[in-house]
C-alpha positions in Angstrom: 184.4 47.9 194.9 186.0 50.1 197.8 187.5 53.4 196.7 190.0 54.8 199.5 190.9 58.7 199.4 194.4 59.4 200.3 195.7 62.5 201.9 199.1 63.9 200.1 201.1 67.0 199.2 202.2 68.5 196.0 205.5 67.7 194.2 207.0 71.1 192.6 208.6 69.2 189.8 205.5 68.0 187.7 205.7 70.1 184.8 205.3 68.1 182.3 207.7 68.9 178.8 207.3 68.4 175.3 206.5 64.5 175.9 205.0 64.5 179.3 206.8 63.9 182.4 210.1 62.0 182.5 212.1 61.9 185.4 214.3 59.2 186.9 212.5 55.9 187.9 213.4 56.1 191.9 211.6 60.1 191.5 208.6 58.1 190.5 209.3 55.5 193.0 208.6 58.3 196.0 205.6 57.7 197.7 202.4 59.5 196.3 204.4 60.7 193.3 203.3 58.6 190.5 199.4 59.1 192.1 199.7 63.3 192.2 200.5 63.3 188.2 198.2 60.4 187.6 195.3 62.4 189.5 196.3 65.9 187.8 195.9 64.2 184.7 192.0 63.0 185.5 190.8 66.0 187.1 191.6 67.7 183.5 190.2 65.1 181.4 186.7 64.8 182.5 185.8 63.3 178.8 187.4 59.9 180.7 184.9 59.2 183.2 182.0 57.0 181.6 184.5 56.4 178.6 187.0 54.3 177.1 190.9 54.8 177.9 194.1 53.2 176.2 196.9 52.3 178.8 200.3 50.8 177.4 203.9 51.6 177.9 207.6 50.6 176.6 208.2 47.9 178.9 210.9 49.4 180.5 211.7 48.8 184.6 208.4 50.1 186.7 205.9 50.1 183.6 203.9 47.0 185.0 203.7 48.4 188.3 203.0 51.7 187.1 199.9 50.6 184.9 198.5 48.4 188.3 198.2 52.1 190.3 196.5 53.9 187.1 194.5 51.0 186.8 193.2 51.4 190.3 192.9 55.0 189.7 191.2 54.8 186.7 188.3 52.8 188.2 188.5 55.0 191.3 187.8 57.7 188.9 184.7 56.3 186.8 186.3 55.1 183.6 184.3 52.6 182.0 186.6 50.5 180.0 190.6 50.3 179.6 192.5 48.5 176.9 196.1 47.9 178.1 198.7 45.9 176.3 199.5 42.1 176.9 202.3 42.5 179.1 201.7 45.8 179.9 203.2 46.5 176.0 201.7 49.5 173.7 204.1 51.1 171.2 203.2 54.6 171.0 201.9 54.7 167.8 199.8 51.6 168.6 198.3 53.6 171.2 197.4 56.4 168.7 196.3 53.9 166.4 194.0 52.6 169.4 192.5 55.7 170.6 191.5 56.7 166.9 190.0 53.2 166.0 188.1 52.7 169.3 187.2 56.2 169.5 188.3 56.3 172.8 188.3 59.1 175.0 192.4 59.0 175.3 195.2 57.1 176.6 197.9 57.1 179.4 201.7 56.2 177.5 204.0 54.9 179.9 207.6 55.7 178.3 211.0 57.8 178.1 210.8 57.4 174.7 214.8 57.1 173.9 215.8 57.9 176.9 218.3 54.5 178.8 215.9 52.2 181.3 216.7 49.9 184.4 216.0 51.0 187.6 218.7 53.7 187.8 217.1 54.9 184.5 214.4 57.4 183.2 210.7 56.5 183.2 207.5 59.1 181.6 204.0 59.0 181.8 201.9 61.2 179.0 198.5 61.6 178.2 197.3 61.6 174.7 193.6 63.0 173.8 190.6 61.6 171.4 192.6 62.0 168.3 195.5 59.9 169.1 198.1 62.4 169.6 199.8 64.1 172.7 197.9 66.7 174.4 198.5 70.1 174.0 200.2 72.5 176.1 197.0 74.1 177.6 196.3 70.4 179.1 200.0 70.1 180.1 199.7 73.6 181.8 196.5 72.7 183.5 197.9 69.5 184.6 200.7 71.3 186.2 199.0 73.8 188.4 196.7 71.0 189.6 199.5 69.3 190.3 200.9 72.2 192.6 197.7 72.4 195.0 196.7 68.3 194.9 195.7 67.4 198.3 194.1 63.8 198.0 193.9 61.3 195.3 191.5 58.2 195.0 192.5 54.4 194.4 190.5 51.5 194.4 191.1 48.5 197.0 191.7 45.4 194.7 194.0 43.0 193.4 196.3 43.4 190.5 195.4 42.6 187.1 197.1 39.5 185.6 198.9 40.9 182.4 200.4 38.2 181.0 197.8 37.1 178.5 194.9 38.1 176.7 191.7 38.6 178.8 189.0 40.3 180.4 188.3 41.4 184.3 186.7 43.7 186.0 187.7 46.3 188.9 184.0 47.1 190.0 182.2 48.7 187.6 185.4 49.3 185.0 186.0 46.7 182.2 189.9 45.7 181.5 190.6 44.0 178.6 194.1 42.9 178.3 194.6 43.0 174.1 197.1 42.0 171.8 199.4 44.8 171.3 200.0 44.2 167.9 197.2 43.0 165.9 194.8 46.5 165.1 198.4 48.5 164.2 199.2 45.5 161.8 195.7 45.6 160.2 196.7 49.6 159.3 200.2 48.8 158.2 198.3 46.5 155.6 195.9 49.1 154.2 198.7 51.6 153.6 201.7 49.3 151.9 201.8 46.9 149.4 202.5 43.9 151.8 202.2 41.7 148.7 205.0 43.5 146.9 207.4 43.7 149.8 206.8 40.1 150.6 207.5 39.2 146.9 211.4 41.0 147.2 211.9 38.4 150.2 210.6 35.3 148.4 212.6 35.8 145.6 215.6 36.7 147.5 216.4 40.0 145.9 216.4 41.5 149.5 217.2 41.2 152.9 217.1 43.3 155.9 218.3 43.6 159.4 216.0 45.3 162.3 217.1 46.3 165.5 214.6 46.7 168.0 217.4 47.4 170.5 215.3 45.6 173.1 212.6 47.6 173.6 208.7 47.3 172.7 209.1 46.8 168.7 210.4 43.8 169.1 207.2 41.9 169.0 205.5 44.3 166.1 208.6 43.5 164.1 208.9 40.4 164.1 205.0 39.8 163.4 205.5 42.3 160.5 208.9 41.6 159.0 209.5 38.1 159.7 205.9 36.5 160.0 203.7 38.7 157.6 206.2 39.7 154.8 208.5 36.5 155.5 211.9 38.5 155.5 214.7 36.5 155.7 215.4 34.6 158.8 216.7 36.4 161.6 215.8 39.7 160.2 214.7 41.0 163.4 218.1 41.6 166.1 217.4 42.3 170.4 213.6 41.7 169.6 213.0 40.7 173.3 211.7 43.6 175.3 213.8 43.8 178.7 213.1 46.6 181.2 216.5 47.7 180.7 216.5 47.8 177.1 219.5 45.2 177.5 221.8 47.7 179.0 221.9 49.6 175.7 220.4 52.9 175.2 217.0 52.7 172.7 218.0 55.6 170.8 218.0 54.7 166.6 221.3 56.6 165.5 224.8 55.8 164.8 226.1 56.4 167.9 223.7 54.1 169.4 222.8 51.6 167.2 226.3 50.4 166.6 225.5 46.3 165.9 223.0 47.4 163.1 225.9 49.7 161.6 228.5 47.3 161.9 226.0 44.4 160.2 225.1 47.1 157.4 228.6 47.9 156.9 230.2 44.2 156.7 230.7 44.5 153.1 228.7 42.8 149.9 227.6 39.9 152.2 225.6 42.2 154.7 222.1 43.0 154.4 221.1 45.7 151.9 218.5 47.3 154.4 218.5 48.1 157.9 216.8 49.9 160.3 216.6 50.5 164.0 213.5 51.9 166.0 213.3 53.6 169.6 212.7 52.7 172.9 208.8 53.2 172.4 208.7 52.8 168.6 207.7 56.0 167.3 211.3 56.8 166.1 213.6 55.1 163.0 217.0 54.8 161.4 217.3 54.0 158.1 220.1 52.8 156.6 221.6 50.9 153.6 224.7 48.9 152.5 227.2 51.2 154.5 224.8 54.2 153.6 223.1 56.0 156.5 220.3 58.0 155.4 219.5 61.2 157.3 216.5 61.5 159.0 215.4 65.2 156.9 216.8 63.6 153.8 214.1 60.4 154.7 211.2 62.8 155.1 212.2 64.8 151.9 212.2 61.3 149.9 209.1 59.8 151.4 207.3 63.3 150.4 208.7 63.1 146.8 207.4 59.3 146.4 204.1 58.6 148.8 202.0 58.4 145.6 203.9 55.5 144.6 202.2 53.7 148.2 198.7 52.6 148.2 198.0 54.6 151.3 199.1 57.7 149.2 198.6 57.3 145.6 195.8 60.2 145.6 198.5 62.5 146.7 199.5 64.2 149.6 198.0 67.7 150.7 201.0 69.3 152.6 204.0 68.2 154.6 205.3 69.8 158.1 208.6 69.6 159.3 210.0 71.1 162.7 212.4 74.3 163.1 215.7 72.3 163.4 214.7 69.5 160.7 216.6 70.5 157.6 215.1 72.6 154.7 215.5 69.3 152.4 211.8 68.4 152.5 210.9 72.1 151.5 212.3 71.8 147.9 210.5 68.8 147.5 207.2 70.5 148.7 208.1 73.5 146.3 208.5 71.6 143.5 205.3 69.5 144.0 203.5 73.0 144.5 202.4 72.1 148.1 202.3 73.6 151.6 205.3 73.1 154.0 204.5 74.4 157.6 208.0 75.2 159.6 206.3 74.0 163.5 208.2 73.9 166.9 210.1 70.5 168.3 207.5 68.4 169.3 204.5 66.1 168.0 201.9 67.4 168.7 202.4 71.0 167.0 201.8 68.8 163.8 198.3 67.5 165.4 196.1 70.3 164.1 197.7 70.6 160.7 196.5 66.8 160.4 193.5 67.2 161.9 192.5 70.0 159.7 193.9 68.5 156.7 196.5 70.6 155.9 199.2 68.3 155.8 199.7 64.5 154.6 203.4 63.9 156.3 205.3 65.2 158.9 208.6 64.5 160.5 211.3 65.8 163.0 215.5 65.2 162.5 215.1 63.2 165.9 214.4 60.5 163.7 211.3 60.6 163.7 208.4 60.7 160.9 204.6 59.9 160.2 201.8 60.8 158.7 197.8 61.0 158.6 197.5 57.4 159.6 197.5 58.3 163.1 198.9 61.0 165.1 202.2 60.1 166.8 205.4 59.5 165.0 205.4 55.8 163.6 208.9 53.9 163.5 207.6 50.8 161.9 205.3 52.7 159.8 208.7 54.5 157.8 210.3 51.3 157.6 207.4 49.5 155.9 207.4 52.9 153.9 211.3 52.0 152.5 210.4 48.7 152.1 207.7 49.7 149.8 209.5 52.5 147.8 212.1 49.6 147.3 209.4 47.0 145.8 208.3 49.9 143.6 211.6 51.3 142.2 213.8 48.3 142.5 216.5 50.2 143.6 218.5 50.1 146.9 218.3 52.7 149.6 221.8 54.7 148.3 220.2 54.9 144.4 216.8 56.3 145.8 218.9 59.1 147.8 221.3 59.9 145.5 218.8 59.7 142.7 216.9 62.2 145.2 219.8 64.3 145.6 220.4 64.8 142.1 217.1 66.1 141.7 216.4 68.3 144.4 220.2 69.1 145.6 221.9 67.7 148.8 221.3 69.2 152.3 224.5 68.5 154.4 222.9 68.5 158.0 224.1 67.1 161.4 223.4 67.5 165.1 225.6 68.1 167.9 224.2 67.1 171.1 226.0 68.7 174.7 224.7 66.8 177.2 223.9 67.2 180.9 225.0 70.8 180.7 224.6 73.0 183.5 220.8 74.3 183.2 221.9 77.6 184.3 225.1 77.8 182.0 222.9 76.4 179.3 220.0 79.2 179.4 222.6 82.0 179.9 224.2 81.0 176.2 220.7 80.8 175.0 219.6 84.0 176.5 222.9 85.8 175.3 222.4 84.8 171.6 218.8 85.5 172.0 220.2 89.0 173.0 222.1 89.7 169.8 219.6 88.0 167.7 218.4 91.5 166.4 221.9 92.5 165.6 223.7 89.6 163.3 221.8 90.2 160.0 224.3 91.4 157.6 227.4 90.3 159.4 230.2 87.9 157.4 231.7 84.7 159.0 234.3 84.1 156.7 232.3 83.1 153.2 229.0 83.0 155.1 226.8 86.2 155.0 223.6 86.4 157.8 220.5 87.1 156.0 218.1 86.3 159.1 218.7 85.8 162.7 215.4 85.2 165.3 214.0 83.6 168.5 211.9 81.0 166.3 207.9 81.8 167.0 205.2 79.8 165.6 201.6 81.1 165.0 199.5 78.2 165.0 197.5 78.7 161.5 194.3 76.2 162.8 193.8 77.9 166.0 196.1 80.8 166.1 198.1 80.1 169.1 201.4 81.4 169.6 204.4 79.2 170.6 207.4 81.6 171.2 211.3 81.1 172.4 211.4 77.6 170.3 215.1 77.9 169.3 217.4 80.7 167.7 217.7 80.3 164.1 220.5 81.7 161.9 219.7 81.6 158.1 222.8 82.5 155.5 222.6 84.2 152.1 223.1 80.9 150.6 220.6 79.0 152.1 223.0 77.0 155.3 221.4 77.4 158.5 222.4 77.1 162.3 220.0 76.3 164.9 220.3 76.5 168.8 217.6 74.9 171.0 217.7 73.5 174.3 216.2 69.9 174.5 213.2 69.2 176.5 213.6 65.1 176.7 216.2 65.0 179.2 216.6 64.3 182.8 219.9 65.9 184.3 220.5 69.2 183.2 220.3 70.6 180.0 220.9 69.4 176.7 222.1 72.0 173.9 221.5 71.1 170.5 223.1 72.5 167.7 221.9 72.0 164.0 223.9 72.8 161.2 222.7 72.5 157.5 224.4 73.5 154.3 222.7 73.2 150.7 224.5 71.9 147.6 222.9 71.5 144.1 226.3 70.3 142.6 226.4 66.9 142.2 229.7 66.4 141.8 230.0 67.5 145.2 227.5 65.2 147.1 229.9 62.7 148.6 231.8 64.8 150.8 231.5 63.3 154.4 229.3 65.2 156.4 231.7 66.5 159.2 233.8 67.7 156.5 231.4 69.7 154.1 230.2 71.3 157.5 233.7 72.2 158.9 233.2 75.7 158.6 229.8 76.3 159.4 230.3 74.5 162.6 233.1 76.5 163.6 231.0 79.6 163.2 228.1 77.9 165.6 230.9 77.4 168.1 231.8 81.5 167.6 228.5 82.6 168.0 227.4 80.4 171.0 230.5 80.4 172.5 229.9 76.9 173.5 233.4 76.0 174.4 234.3 79.0 176.4 230.5 78.9 178.1 230.0 75.2 178.9 233.9 74.1 179.3 232.9 71.1 176.3 235.6 70.5 173.7 233.3 68.6 172.1 229.5 67.5 171.3 228.7 64.4 173.6 226.8 63.0 170.3 227.2 63.6 166.6 224.6 62.7 164.6 
């Protein structure tokens, strides 16, 4: 094997965010751009030398080309063996599963998650560590520092590896195993959930489902698990073929982007009883019933309250965690159960330490992500199976399960308003303005709402004592309502301002209000405090979930 050393110059914009490096495809296609970032990863991951690495992605445009580059650079770096998904496909949860099962030193995931694909869309790359979870900030900071001074990289001179069937081959001393992307992950799901009980629902005609894979990576997983293993109804999986541009759609499983699924579930009595969708890389989920949407924050709370009913969690759970913007619905459940509930910054990596230290069993984010200690990523298919198993045990509909939960724990009306592609300076100034006046808001009244606390959320990790600051402006009112403002780190253009609004209602007679109506006054207060219209010129959010 011949190894070439290629001279290069640094790029100034290779700072990874909460989920790795995400840019437009055209940015990654620049000469040496991908190579520079991969070399920066390798130079900060010496544990990969002589060891096993997992590699795969969501199948978006540039996925296959990037895999070939990474394989050749991995061989040059001295990696002993690489597991890569057939056709370059591996869902993010499957990568985590494979790292953990095979005791790999780490893995590289090629994805921009829920962002649009295609040659004019987005691309992304991130490194997961040996526990199967996203690399911590210390690692990503080190990668960025390396990228700013890089002058060369190494790459093997060889032909591309065939990815369209399962086989083993060599690049010099490095073995490349092209594997079934589904098998190991499906095996794990069969351990956690009662497949026989779920299968009986379908075989007896007691349940029908529709799962929208959104032409993204979960298509093969959904067909193998729902249609083949569980014998779900014919045509249960729609948009099940992964496409480089996701069929021109936006692979984000929410009411705004999964319109086809929503229309199917809202078609009246003939509609399937259960609906779900996942995103580009398979780590997010949306759960809906017949004309009934389950808020992701509620989903986490319902999972927490009922986990003991399912095989993988029959011994109970030790604790839960949620991200700052996620509603406090799960807090109520944890309090009733007498278990710890942790509030963390946004980003799955913050759950990793808590999971590894056995402080929590379940965790979730409002952005349609939930998971457990089975891997170290959020997991869309897992969440769908959790709900299917729960329906099988309780013999209730999605709506019945949710309403029963509200009756017991109260309802947290909750919404997220996204203002996308705001000029970055305007967005930064908006947040800074709120940060400056945070300390003076306590005690102020806005209509019937009195501010109890306002701060710029800071998190001290209870395991390693690391401190993460400036995670979002948090406003708590004296009736347990909340408003949270933060800038998203997952977009590739400008800044996305996300406004999270929450109101807690215990009266069951008031659990049927339309969400936006129930939150009207708080929405107005949020706009007043942040001066969104005045500062950004935006009359309304781009996306409401």
